[in-house]
N, C-alpha and C positions, 0 to 999 in steps of 0.2 A: 703638048704640055700646056697647062693653063697660062693665060696671060698674066704677066707679073712675076713668073718664076725665073725668067731669063732677062738678061739685059736687053733693052730695046735698041741700044746704040753701042754695040760692043767695040767698034773701032774708035769711037769718040771716048769711051771709057778707057780704052787702052792708052790712047795718047794723053788723056787727062792724068793718068797715073805715070806714064813713061817719063815725062820731063821732071816730075817731082822726084821720082825714084832715081832718075839719072843724075840730077843735081846732088841729091843726098849721097848716093853711092860714089859718085866721083869725088866729092869732098872727103868722104870717109876713107876711101881706098887710095886716094891720090898720094898720100904720104908713103905708100908702099912702092910706088912707081916713079914718082917725080921728086926731085929735090929743089925744084924751081917754084917759088911762091907765086911768081907772076903767072905762070901757066895754070896753076891751081886756081888762082883768083879769077882769071879771065874765063876759063872753061866753066867753072862752077857758077859764076854770075851770069854767063851766057845761057847756060841751061836753066837757071832760075828765071831769067828774063823770058826765055821761050815758054816756060811753064806759065808765067804771069800772063803773057799774051794769049796763049792757048786757052787758059781758063777764062780770062776776061772776055774774049771775043768769040770763042768757038764752043768749048764744052759747057760754059755757063748757059749759053743760049739753047744748046741742044739738050742738055741733061736736065736742067731745071727751069728752062724758059725765061731766064733773066739775063739782063745785060746792063752794065753801068758804065758811066764815064764821068769825068770831072772837067768842067770848063771854067775859065776865068771870064767874068762878065766885064762890061765897059767900066765899071767902078773898081775893077781890080779884085773883086771878091770871088772866092771859090764857090761854084755852084755845082751840086751833084745832079746828074741826070740819070733817070732810070727808064728801062724798057722792060715790059713783061708781056707774056702772051695773054690772050683774053682768058676769062674765067673758065670757059669750057675746055680750052686747050691745056691750061694748067692742071685741071682735074684729070686729064688723060695722061699726064706725065708718068713715066715708069718709076715705080717706087724704088726699085733696086738702083736705077741710074741716079736718082736723087740721093739715095743713101750713100752711094759711093762718092758722089760729088762732095757732099757736106763733110763726111768723115775724113776723106783724104785732105780736104782743105784745112780742117782743124789739126789733124794729126801731123801734117807737114810742118805747121807752125810750131807744134809741140816738139817735134824732132829738132828743128833749128834752135829752139830755146835750150834743149838738153845739150846740143853741140856747143852752144854759146857758153853754157855753164862749164863744160869741159875745157873750153879755150880759156876761160877766166881762171880756172883752177891751175892750168898749166902755165899761166902768165904768157899766153900767145896773143898779143894784141893784134898782130897782123891777121891771124885766122879769125879773131873776133870781128874784124872788119868784114871779112867774107860772110860770116854768119849774120852780121848785122844787115848787110845788103839783102841777103836772101830772106831773112826774117821780115824785113820791111816790105818786100814784094809780096810775101805770103799774107802778112797782116793787111796790106792794102786790099787784096782780093777778099779777105774775110770781111773787112769793114764795108767794102763796096757791095758785096752780095748780101750781107745782112741788112744793110739799109735798103737795098733793092727789094728784098723779100718783104720787109716791113711795109714799104711803099706799095707793093703789089697787094698785100693783105688789106691795106687801107683802101685801095682802089676797089677791091672786091666788095668790101663792106659798104662803101659809098654806092656802088652799083646796086647792091642788094637793097639798100635803104631806099634808093630812088625808085627801084622797080616796085617795091612794096608800097611806097607812097603813091606812085602812079596808079597802081591797080586799085588801091583803096579809094583814091580820088575818082577814078572812073566808075567804081562800084557805087559810090555816093551819088555821082551825077546821074547814073542810070536809074538809081532808086528814086531820085527826085523828078526825073523826067517822066516816070511812070505816073507819079502823083499828080 
């Protein structure tokens, strides 16, 4: 089969989706099996936290070649840090893997928003808290990876500009050295 028709990293894709689906499914189905809010809260948030960690540290790096983190500097300011593969490696990333990564990232946040709306309509403030924590984790990954992707594009553009300028400069120098 031609390159690009299959997922290049099916195991990573599976785990990328597993914790998202697990947190959502547990939250939705938990009311059928548990009457204890604490269990629902702890397990749902634990699954969402596992999803956050897997996306941020594993699947983001493998599926789209990006990684981000946030540090507090000596002045107490929040500083975003980004890592991305080089231009050549980014160009070789599997399009299906990338598509799955980005769509599930956004769809999960949309699902949590819809569940939050249902919690609001039902006046379930405690369940709104669960949704709020899970939505916050989802949005943190969306913001982090979106900023990281923009930073990667900026680095690629700077690299391309420097390469073109360097080649232009060497062409001019060689032209004048002949004269």
